[in-house]
Steps between C-alpha positions, in 0.01 A plus 500: 500500500678747724461877471853635490437873532276508803536863601250758380661666202489866417227506240265261679403775742443755229180398322328832422167537668209555265390862506139594562298365209783284364471123474719271706569311177666809352735531799595131492565480128648849474776418747817398320641150543679467833821376340587704194834321457700249704848341497684235701841549661785283362508292821122454487433636850335835423269662247491862390153622405368823353165569664254782441453775753147636515465751221774490240813421700696176541733348756775241486442239769757235594361187664671203661326193356577291810393733781253716307667816632461796265652845466430796273842605364415748222203713400393688189228761490369436151520875443713484298730215610386139463671174591483282189699189597746390766741204492769352722857576393623281787361351821522842666473753217198602289481700175183688405388684190329835566278656232386860484363759258686831479292807435598770253425607148471130424413228752787249501528163674814444706639194677775460757639192670554511876662250734456440873556245773219258582438688826454830312839649584769636269270620222696610192435590137641218288452672164796703375500864605400771258760764421415869522682543167303227319377598156188284533279376781540146625145375493545139597713376786575155362365146508644180645660276237647236733562444870879495471741212444357263762150644537505581871809699597333841483645617170274554201533552129281794409452723199604863507411778259819701448441871436773723350608803701578863424879496458619863469786565742550140611637172369309294753158527339331179386471472122343155490139470387250216485405200712765281657530251787671541836587258778389677819547402863161555666659594833813703420370632162834415339435479126689364203402533134473154344327603175597834349203715403367490147257741341174324426570211739168389646557164657768276650441133583733306729549127548380518861856459628639848448592497128317720247440288191240688289458869416222676310565831322219698338570700187388863480379697201661819366321715758597279793158340548460134586432268207394184680774308318732321744819315410597233753858384546648218707827371639639148490615364840808679633509754216455877514429533129146567384349296215171555315216295656166616358277797423162610630274765350196650667216569254139620538388139456747348747867405530693328221816303570657334803447646849759356745404459865746279690838329469563147626871481585513121526325436168671807346180619332278806508124454527265739326174538312436516127212431264408144402202465263377845595524444876771566756711196592803434720833442325858446611808619313843352571763749617800288398545684172279273290171685578315169480134583540247255647127517559459426872123532540198623306123471515273457199231736631653779709823692554760351729581814696645413840844380602499336844817572698605432857772569755769761543649402163155527335549166328243398240277217624194518275269690272142624525210599277131577541218313332179511704730501805872562554702180443858442618720233343801421720830386350631434851376152614516584872287812461257318275445238771472769767244689294284187481528451877405863564187459289384234747610694809334826388156414358325797344832675435616363164702806399840439662798727439850456641589851614849464654741249653781482750853497358519119511137468383415285803222746588251628245272802532184449298158651431183298449155628410200453275196673361304519825811510720715815500804289583747430779879504531666184634849383589592142412796326661630218279693336786209478744227502230317758707271748326439805718269791436668841495199722440190541288497753219165651599400380850234772513296283262507195728131539590389585144363222281681560174358411161624224271635591155408292196680498163248559221491593133244692299450563129603829341292643218720328241473163673840508672484353849633749755645354822438663835408452865163522670471581870157452654395616848550226759176306546341643186322289239669713235181630343332841468779687676638849469817444300830665411735447209853576621759517217862478610766768459801492272392452230805274489381278784238237582287392793572169671312267732556588863417755769421850370416760765290715267293215359455349847382831643227541240400134541473557875265789419276270296631556145594237245838594351626402154869551418553447124837434340399692190705494179787739566587312821837331532548132582321352199753561225563761234175448309295564814698810593439644151638853454449575873196620693516857368565450130259202502259666740187407303572130542605530866208719603260293289605191698441682829152601387426146387587388853228728633250367247589145601425576865155626399428213261600239761265659752791568736452877471151631568362722223611861550739404782829487309795729581868510407807572715861531385843624609762650263437346155202334664371850580556597138304192392221580746454843341551392139241218521224761507645668191432175313171412674355786710208292628679191631649611833294708742792618716871560436781510759843588359810508722813675365375458142654590167241728341680658203763321292654823373531625857666171597750552218565859610571384857800306367649797310830609649575148627743257340225243435290738290569318172383173656181653640436677171526175304290311755212749472544537125348758267175503312125521548510261797667767716193722503240226460661299781516787751201520737569867577460575128168315493349602832170595337428134421519388863161467667576330832603698808878498554712493816872579463787452747860614442814586700670827415849340512419233242802445272334221299196697389499872576220633718427747220330219311228462763472876533448520122244219505300662777506834318389348170219306664374806685522700178283239329243519780585155638495380860853470638681517833878525527695422818863613493742377764793719600848350524415156360617326187348241267447229764329719763699326775314640798271293722270790581476611137434147375232456763334825395528406133340159551219641710428786262505277191263253667256778591529647149426166333204434727346838428560481124368143475201565726613264776415533869772626733690246710678544833 
């Protein structure tokens, strides 16, 4: 197997050195993955990769997959600009999405699309220009709908949010409002409106060959707030007339209706997800005018939640779902055979994802990894049948023996078996260990089998780690999701606590050596577990946690999604009873909080409130606030500090000896 990118890449020289007193493990696991995102040029000769720059920055690196030559062509500081994704518009032109947070009375996220040559020259803003006479701000700079009529000529179909302009004294002001679609040349910036803007338009789906076939428009209430009710329309081939396709409504307990994802031009159908026996399944609906609906794939135990697509036209080739592990079912016979061959060629890396392809699909960019393997990017040439390594995701862990992850289940108090994953320190017998329960974020999410940098770090430090998919998680159907993890918090948090009790009963966790760590909703769960059972966990680490449901509701006031957030949180006794900041006096264990002050998911004020309430109740708490960072804390140095500090905190609280 030949290594295609042989040159030392940007990030590989930027592993942060451990500061005095910090563990080398913290530096290795705290460093972000070396390829944050990658794409393949239409001719299959080059890759464009977003790589981290030490600290919080990123760089776009273009590499020749034959010679291994690399060049940094674009940089972002991470303060506030961040490169989110970059793709090839043609063999010589790249389009990137830049994300930033604008400061002011309210913190607002902004995006802009930029375009540049593969050598870094001729950098331009691809998003439409804002007018000085605009009546509103243009927050989002568009998304790519399709790569133009033939997929590689450098023109793109992209959304545009049209903003009306102040018109006094001129007849040239724009009066259009809403989201539309433009055909834009990525080099000359020539643009043509192909879908006139509509108020409430959220989504446009093309056929992969330059024709928009599906549109989703969300209704608004009398005050202009979002309702979560989307009406989808479609076009028959060659027509410009819109016809009713389906409806989708977002509710506190999940989505109801048909959610379209992709159009197959040749079959003349749209693929999407809808409920089947209380679980998500893949359906197709004919776009010939008959609206013939067919069940394409379902699973009797879990939600079918992934549509597998490939190539410049993003054609549908399969479907995926997660039981104990992620399973992919290929509709495409060639890819199904290739997947089986790759399983033999890449032992220990059963999780294979096709990331990108050349325009003719003769070359495939793929990622393969596992539980104890952080994964590697490869390029497969169908003609030569050569599989070449591009680069590992986390080469800094090459000399670290990673832990295996085992699917398990444990009984909740009511007898329900709760699925989850257990990670034990490499070489351990799995008994009498310090242990951590690590509930996932969301709550509309779930953990899956595979590499997890947080769980692997704590395992490397000697902890057993349990990741429960408590009731309130997605992936297991409507009944499992219940009312959601906030309105049904007693069930969700009860399951998390029962996971801790199971670790103790099985002898995996040593008596008195049980802690809990969580991020986002997981941080909320970590705090709220001690409200239900103050004596179970002896240490609590909460990263960017929700701490007060009423505060979370207030954070959404003034935004168009307020009605949705309000309904999701709900009203009633659970709001106060389910808020750890309102019940701080019940918490006995010492608490360590981390939060970024630019967090738009969960405001930093929630951790500030939690720390204040705990101190007021005479509890032990430490709060670390990071300046200029959002919910993900995307900074190598900060993540390293956070890992090291949390490890030291857990060891002290659980009475464990220090480790280098």
